[in-house]
C-alpha positions in Angstrom: -134.6 -136.5 -42.3 -131.5 -136.6 -40.1 -128.5 -135.8 -42.6 -126.1 -138.9 -43.2 -122.6 -138.6 -42.4 -120.2 -138.1 -45.3 -117.8 -140.5 -47.0 -118.7 -144.1 -47.1 -122.0 -143.6 -45.4 -123.1 -140.5 -47.9 -126.8 -141.1 -48.0 -127.6 -143.7 -45.2 -130.3 -142.4 -42.6 -128.4 -142.2 -39.2 -130.7 -142.4 -36.6 -131.2 -140.3 -33.3 -132.5 -140.4 -30.0 -133.9 -137.5 -27.9 -134.7 -138.6 -24.7 -136.9 -136.1 -22.2 -138.2 -136.0 -19.1 -141.2 -134.6 -17.9 -143.2 -134.1 -14.0 -146.4 -135.6 -12.9 -148.3 -133.0 -10.7 -150.5 -132.2 -7.6 -153.5 -130.1 -7.9 -152.6 -128.3 -4.1 -156.3 -126.5 -4.8 -159.0 -128.0 -7.5 -162.4 -125.7 -7.5 -165.0 -127.1 -10.1 -167.7 -125.4 -11.7 -171.2 -126.7 -13.0 -171.0 -128.7 -15.9 -171.4 -126.4 -19.0 -173.4 -126.4 -22.5 -169.6 -127.2 -23.8 -169.5 -130.5 -21.9 -166.4 -129.0 -19.8 -166.2 -127.7 -16.5 -164.7 -124.5 -15.6 -162.1 -125.0 -12.9 -159.6 -122.8 -10.5 -156.5 -124.8 -9.3 -153.4 -124.4 -8.0 -151.3 -127.0 -9.8 -147.6 -128.0 -8.5 -145.0 -130.6 -10.2 -143.4 -133.2 -8.3 -140.4 -135.1 -8.6 -142.1 -138.3 -10.2 -141.3 -138.1 -13.7 -142.4 -139.7 -16.8 -139.6 -140.4 -19.8 -139.9 -140.3 -23.6 -137.0 -141.2 -25.8 -138.0 -140.4 -29.2 -136.4 -141.9 -31.9 -136.0 -140.6 -35.4 -137.1 -143.9 -38.0 -137.3 -144.0 -42.0 -140.3 -143.3 -43.2 -143.6 -141.5 -41.5 -145.2 -143.7 -39.1 -145.5 -143.0 -35.5 -145.1 -146.2 -33.4 -145.4 -146.5 -29.2 -144.0 -148.5 -27.0 -143.6 -149.1 -22.7 -140.1 -149.8 -21.6 -138.6 -152.2 -19.7 -137.4 -150.2 -16.8 -140.5 -148.5 -16.2 -141.3 -148.6 -12.0 -144.8 -149.1 -12.4 -147.1 -152.5 -12.1 -148.4 -152.6 -15.5 -149.9 -156.1 -15.2 -153.3 -155.6 -16.3 -153.0 -152.0 -17.1 -155.1 -150.8 -20.8 -152.8 -148.5 -22.1 -153.1 -148.0 -25.6 -150.0 -147.9 -27.7 -152.2 -146.6 -31.0 -153.0 -143.3 -32.3 -155.4 -143.0 -29.0 -152.1 -142.9 -26.7 -151.8 -139.4 -25.8 -147.9 -139.1 -26.7 -148.7 -140.4 -29.8 -151.0 -137.7 -30.5 -148.4 -134.7 -29.5 -146.1 -136.8 -32.4 -148.6 -136.5 -34.5 -149.0 -132.8 -34.4 -145.2 -131.9 -34.2 -145.5 -134.2 -37.7 -147.9 -131.8 -39.1 -146.1 -128.6 -38.4 -142.3 -129.8 -38.9 -141.2 -129.4 -42.2 -138.3 -132.1 -41.2 -140.3 -134.6 -40.0 -139.1 -138.4 -40.3 -140.8 -141.3 -39.1 -140.6 -141.1 -34.5 -140.6 -144.5 -32.3 -141.4 -143.3 -28.8 -140.2 -145.6 -25.8 -142.2 -144.3 -22.8 -140.6 -145.1 -19.2 -143.6 -145.0 -16.8 -143.2 -143.9 -13.5 -146.7 -141.8 -12.6 -149.9 -144.2 -12.2 -151.7 -144.5 -14.4 -155.0 -143.1 -14.2 -154.0 -141.7 -11.2 -155.0 -137.9 -11.6 -151.1 -136.9 -11.3 -151.4 -136.1 -15.4 -149.2 -139.2 -16.6 -150.0 -139.2 -19.9 -150.1 -135.2 -20.0 -146.1 -135.5 -19.1 -146.1 -138.2 -22.3 -147.9 -135.8 -24.0 -145.5 -132.9 -23.1 -141.9 -135.1 -23.0 -142.9 -136.1 -26.7 -143.4 -132.7 -28.7 -140.6 -131.2 -26.7 -138.5 -134.1 -28.0 -139.9 -134.1 -31.5 -139.3 -130.5 -31.8 -135.5 -131.3 -30.8 -135.1 -134.4 -33.4 -137.2 -132.8 -35.9 -135.3 -129.2 -36.0 -138.8 -127.5 -35.9 -137.1 -124.4 -33.6 -141.0 -124.1 -31.9 -140.5 -121.3 -28.9 -141.8 -123.2 -25.2 -145.0 -120.8 -26.0 -146.0 -122.3 -29.2 -145.5 -125.6 -27.5 -147.5 -124.6 -25.2 -150.3 -123.6 -28.0 -149.8 -127.3 -29.2 -150.0 -129.0 -25.7 -153.7 -127.1 -25.3 -155.1 -129.4 -28.3 -153.8 -132.1 -26.5 -155.6 -131.5 -23.0 -155.5 -128.9 -20.2 -152.8 -130.8 -18.2 -150.2 -130.9 -21.0 -149.3 -127.2 -21.1 -148.4 -127.5 -17.4 -146.0 -130.3 -17.8 -144.4 -128.6 -20.2 -144.2 -125.0 -18.0 -143.4 -127.0 -14.7 -143.8 -125.5 -11.3 -146.5 -124.0 -9.7 -149.0 -122.7 -11.8 -152.7 -121.0 -11.3 -155.0 -123.2 -13.7 -158.3 -121.4 -15.3 -160.7 -122.0 -17.8 -160.8 -125.9 -18.4 -157.6 -125.5 -16.9 -155.6 -124.4 -19.7 -155.3 -120.7 -19.0 -152.2 -121.1 -16.8 -150.2 -118.4 -14.9 -147.1 -119.1 -13.2 -147.1 -118.8 -9.5 -144.1 -117.8 -7.2 -143.6 -120.7 -4.8 -139.7 -121.5 -4.8 -139.7 -123.2 -1.2 -139.8 -126.6 -1.6 -142.9 -128.7 -0.3 -142.1 -132.2 0.8 -145.3 -134.9 0.2 -146.0 -138.7 -0.2 -148.1 -140.2 -2.8 -149.9 -142.9 -2.0 -150.7 -144.8 -5.5 -153.5 -147.4 -5.7 -153.8 -150.4 -7.6 -156.6 -149.5 -9.7 -157.1 -146.4 -11.9 -160.2 -143.8 -12.0 -161.9 -142.8 -15.0 -162.1 -138.8 -15.3 -165.2 -138.5 -17.2 -166.7 -140.6 -14.7 -165.5 -138.5 -11.4 -166.8 -135.4 -13.3 -170.0 -137.0 -14.4 -170.5 -138.5 -10.4 -169.8 -135.0 -8.7 -172.4 -133.6 -11.4 -174.9 -136.1 -10.1 -174.0 -135.6 -6.2 -174.7 -131.9 -6.6 -177.6 -132.3 -8.9 -179.2 -134.7 -6.1 -178.6 -131.9 -3.5 -180.0 -129.4 -5.6 -176.5 -127.3 -5.3 -176.1 -124.5 -7.2 -172.4 -124.0 -7.9 -170.8 -120.8 -9.3 -168.1 -120.3 -11.6 -165.1 -120.3 -10.3 -163.0 -117.0 -11.3 -159.7 -117.3 -9.0 -158.1 -119.4 -6.4 -157.9 -118.8 -2.1 -155.1 -116.1 -2.1 -154.0 -117.9 1.2 -152.7 -121.2 -0.6 -150.7 -118.8 -3.1 -149.7 -117.3 0.3 -148.4 -120.4 2.0 -147.0 -121.1 -1.1 -144.5 -118.3 -1.4 -143.9 -118.7 2.3 -142.9 -122.6 2.2 -145.1 -122.8 4.9 -146.7 -126.2 5.1 -149.0 -126.2 8.1 -150.5 -123.2 6.8 -151.2 -124.6 3.2 -152.3 -128.0 5.0 -155.5 -126.2 6.4 -156.8 -124.9 2.8 -156.0 -127.8 0.6 -159.4 -128.6 -1.3 -160.2 -130.6 -4.2 -163.6 -130.6 -5.3 -163.5 -133.9 -6.9 -162.3 -135.6 -3.9 -166.3 -136.3 -3.0 -166.9 -138.0 -6.0 -163.8 -139.9 -6.4 -164.6 -141.1 -2.9 -167.8 -142.3 -3.8 -166.4 -144.1 -6.4 -163.5 -145.3 -4.1 -164.8 -145.4 -0.7 -161.2 -147.3 0.4 -159.6 -143.5 -0.2 -161.2 -141.9 3.1 -159.4 -144.7 4.7 -156.3 -143.9 2.5 -156.8 -140.3 3.6 -157.2 -141.2 7.0 -154.7 -143.3 8.2 -152.0 -141.1 6.5 -153.3 -138.0 8.8 -152.9 -140.4 11.8 -149.7 -141.4 10.8 -148.1 -138.0 10.9 -149.0 -136.6 7.6 -150.4 -133.0 7.9 -153.1 -133.3 5.9 -154.5 -135.5 3.1 -156.1 -134.6 -0.3 -156.8 -137.1 -3.3 -154.9 -135.5 -6.2 -157.0 -134.5 -8.8 -159.6 -137.5 -10.4 -157.8 -139.5 -7.9 -156.7 -142.2 -7.2 -154.0 -141.4 -6.0 -153.7 -139.6 -3.0 -151.1 -136.9 -1.6 -150.1 -136.3 1.8 -148.0 -132.9 3.2 -145.2 -133.5 5.1 -143.4 -131.1 7.4 -140.1 -131.8 5.8 -137.9 -134.4 4.0 -137.1 -135.9 6.3 -141.0 -136.5 7.8 -141.9 -137.0 4.1 -139.5 -140.2 4.0 -140.7 -141.5 7.5 -144.2 -141.2 6.4 -144.0 -143.3 3.4 -141.7 -146.1 5.0 -144.6 -145.9 7.3 -147.0 -146.6 5.2 -145.0 -149.3 3.1 -144.8 -151.4 6.1 -149.0 -150.9 6.3 -148.9 -152.3 2.8 -149.8 -149.3 0.9 -147.2 -148.4 -2.3 -146.2 -144.3 -0.9 -143.5 -142.7 -1.9 -141.9 -139.3 -1.0 -141.7 -136.7 -3.5 -141.1 -132.4 -3.7 -141.9 -129.9 -5.8 -141.9 -127.7 -7.4 -139.5 -128.8 -9.8 -139.6 -127.9 -13.5 -141.1 -128.8 -16.4 -140.4 -130.7 -19.5 -136.4 -131.3 -20.3 -134.5 -132.7 -22.6 -131.7 -135.3 -20.5 -129.4 -136.6 -23.8 -129.5 -136.4 -27.7 -127.6 -139.2 -29.7 -126.8 -140.2 -32.5 -127.0 -143.9 -32.8 
């Protein structure tokens, strides 16, 4: 529990708020293996953290309860979007894990500012969880290292450790075996956000079905294409545009055929290349530079698309304020 302030306030609970932001991601490449006996798929992916952030404000409360709310300042249109605010929420689960390992845990209220598309293939929920882990660690003075937090993050999902790490990374296994990749040069993208979501399990199931129908024998992915890592190291968007790959894209388009049109419109409007991000339905369009990205985003908005210029790589989860109330 937060210590009381001396004098007349001695013994009175004093609340504290730690605010953390964590980035969404784009899968620059995503190779997916066959369905494993444990129900998962092995992947080989290159993750890029981009400048579209979730924020979590963790405020200590008396007792031991965990509550969650969505901030009114969220930039997403969340009308009709079902975001659970109970133990099904990934941020709630992150706080519960931190409570179990923290000796000085209090109750906590989590206010989440949503900016990353919900069920959009960009790891928004994972960013919430990563931000919550870091916020609760600071709030309760748990003293965990980034490595220890990443170990807890892996219990919450494959994308959560990367949102803690940020930057650029190669992901193997189910995506949680991360190795940082050298890519300091900025790459510029335009995200085209859909007004609907896609279920990640349904996208994987659809890919399995398509492969079975076609009689494809897919090997386990063991590494990523070296050309992708070289293009990122060199900061060469032209080279990167030629090697973007996402095995889930065909399944996402099977479920949402309009995604093919979105990619086509983006490329005909000046994008170097377009790709579905993760399981979709967000489309990531690669641009030459920041000016080209801003121009492309504006053109697509004029055509009625929800388009936003971003860049990457950016750092992972970071504390942006720590305040006694």
